[in-house]
N, C-alpha and C positions, 0 to 999 in steps of 0.2 A: 406517410401513414404512421399513426401512433401505434404503440405497443399495447397488447392486451395480455398481461401476464398474470398468472395465478400466484397469489402471495401465500406461501406455505409457512406454517408455524414451525419454528425450529426447536426441537427438543434434544438433539444430539449434534455434535460438531459436524459442520459441513466443510469438507476439504476438497480442493481441486488442485491437481498438479499435472504437468506435462499435457495440457489440453491443446490440441491443434487449432480447432475452429470453435471458439466458445460461444455460448449463448448467455444472454442476460438472465440472471435468476433473481427472484424477489422473495424475501423471507421476512417473517415477523420475529423479532428478537429484542429482548431487553426493553420492553415497552416502547418499541419503535419499529421502523421498517428499514431493511438493508437491501441494497442491490449489489450483486457481485458479477464480475466479468473477467475472464482471462482467455487469452488467445496467443498463438504463436506469431512471430513476425512474418509478414507476407513475403519477406525477402530471403527466407531460409527454409530448408527441409529438415534440419536437425530439430530435436525436441524443444518445446517451450521450456525455458529455464526459469519461469516464474511459478510460484505456488501461492495459494491463498487459502484462508480459513475464516469461518465464523464459528465461534465457540460460545454457546450459551453457558451462563454461570448463575445459578440461583434463579430467583424470580425476576430480578430487575438488572441483572448484570450480564456482561459478555466480554469477550476478547476478540478483536479483529486483527488479522495478520496478513501482510503481503511480504513475500520473500522473492528476491530477484537473484538467481544464481549468476555468478560472474561469467560472462562470455569470454572465450579465449582461455579459460582454465578447464582442466579435466573435471567432468562430472558436475557442472554447475547445476543441472536439473536435479541431480541426486542430492546436492547440498541443500537446495531450497526446499525440496520435498521433505527431507529429513528434519530440517529446522521447524517446519510447520507441524509435522507429525509429533515431534518431541514436545513442542510447546502445548499442543492440544492434549497430549497424554498427561502432562503435569497439571494443567489447569483443570481438566476433567476429573482428576483424582483429588482435587482440593475441595474439602468440605466448605459449605456456605458460611460457616462460622469462622473460617480461617481468613488470612490476609490474601486477597487477590494480588495485590502488589508483589508480595513476597513470592507467590506462585509464579508470576510472570518472570521475575528476575531469576528464579531458580530454573524455570523452563528455558530461558535464553542461555544461561550458563551451561546447562546440560546439553542443549543443542550445539553450542560451540564445541564442547568436548567431543560430541559424537561426530561432528563434521571433521574435526582434526583427526580423530581416530580412523577415518576412512583412509588416511595415508596417501591421498592422491593429489594433494594441493588444492582440493575443491574449496570454494568459498561462496558466500551469499550475503546479500544485504538483508536487513530485517526491519520492517516497520510494524509496530504493535500498538494497539490502543486498548486501554482498560476502560470499560464503561460500567458505571454503577449509578443507576437512576439517570439523572441528567448530567452527572459529572463524568468528564472524560480526561484521561491522562495519556500522553504519548511516551513510547519507548522506542528508540531507533538506533540502528547500527548501519551506517552506510548512507546511500543517497536516495533511497526510496522516500516518497513524499507523504507527509501527514499534514492535513490542512483543515481548519475549522472556519467556515465562512458564514456570515450573517445574511439574511435575506436581502439586505440593501447592498451587499457586496463588501462589507467590512471584513477584513481578515482578522479573526480573533486569535488564531494560533497557526504558526507555520514552522515546521522543522527546518533546520539548517543542514544542508547536505554535507556529509563528511567527505569533503574533497577539496583540493586546492581552489577550484573555481567557486565552490559553495562558500568557503571561508572568505574569499575575495569579495563576493557579493555582500556577505554579512558585514564586512569591514568597510563597504562603500568604495572599494577599489574597482569594481566592475558593475555596470548596470545590467538589467535583465537581458536586453538584446545582445550585449556583448557576451554574457554568460551562455546563452542558448547557442550561440554560434562559435563558441570558443573551441579550439581544436583539442584541448585537454579536458573538456567537460566530463568525460566518462571515466576519468582516473579517480578511483575511490581510495581513501586513505584509512578506512576503518571497516573491517568486514568480520562476519561470523566465519570461523574457520582459521583464526589466527590467535596465538597465545596472547597477543596484545589487545585483543578485542575489548572495547569499552562500550557501555550502554549509556546513551544520552536520555535522561528522564525529563520530560516536560512538566509544566505546571498543571494543576487541576483547572479545567475550564468548564464552566457551567453552560450547557446548551440551552438556548432559548427555543421556544416551540418551532420556529421556522429555520433554525440553523441547520447547516449541512456539514457533516463530517466526511472527509475524503481520505482514503489511503490509495497510493498508486505507485507502481514501479516506474522507473525513469523513462519508459516508453511514452508516458504522458507529457512530462515537462520537457522532454527533448523534441516534442512536436507541436506544443501549444505554449503560447505565452501565458504567464500567470493571470493576467487580466482576462484572457479568453476563458481560462479554466473556471475562474470565479463566476464570470457571467453565465456560463453554461450550467453550473450546478446550483445557483442560488434561487432559481424560481421554477415553478411548474412541478408536475408529478416526478417522483424520484426516478421511476423507470424512464421517463422522457429525458431527464437530465443525463442519465447513464447513456442513453442512445445518442444524445448530442456529442458527448465526449468520445464515444467509440467511433462514430461516423466522422467526426472532425479529424481524429488521429488517423483513421484509415485513408482519408483524402490526402493528408500531409505526407504520410508514408509512401503513398502510391506515386506521387509526382512531385519532383523538386521544383519549387518556384523561387526565383531570385528574391532574396530579402525575407523569406519566411523559413521557419524551422523545417527541417526534413531529416529524419533519422529512423529508418525502418528498424523496429525492435519488437520484442515481446511486449504485450500490454496487459496489465492486470489492474483492476479497479475495484474498490469497495466504496459505496456511498451509504450514509446512514442519516436518518432524521428521527427525532423523538416524536411520539404521537402528541398532537396538540392537547 
């Protein structure tokens, strides 16, 4: 059965953190439509350590954010929520005539300082996309995914996970199947909450009318192969694409099947397409 979602116009930041059982939300932002989803892992009772945000900026701009608090460290949920809130505060206070790029970089640096100041050892990954008209640019810390896919399935941009496994894939030392099943896949080498934090800035990418932008915590790529993700997001209504991703991940997380990815985890997703 398909979804019948109301598409709301977004005039103020939309932030979601520590959501147990999320619902798909559909909003109009930056001359396009975005779908958002976040939910706790089905295998745990502790808080969802992911946080997400859609932040409008001016008439044709916006900032999208996914943060994944590190499991196994104290206050991962606090770190991700604080990172998203800080970035939202900085971007929202930036006038339309100023540089959105500088606001994002300043927001990430301030978020890092605030997470460190918690003094608990908390940390989080951060995936951020700057959108101005049809132009998008990625900023990321850690292993949360940013992807731009064309309607025919061509990957126009994909971030490299800041992890030993992510770097091995980029260097051609591991293929996708080996990486998904690697026992050290979830070791992250660059996080928000560390003095050595660094920001990886991607190139400007122009979105074609039917391109799809995706931001996701690692609950997505730990349960679906990249070709499956691209196939699910590239066609059909945005809300239906989101539903396909959510349902496919739920199936993989629920039951281990030999040869297929299986890693119950918090799951957060943002999809965006420009208006034709």
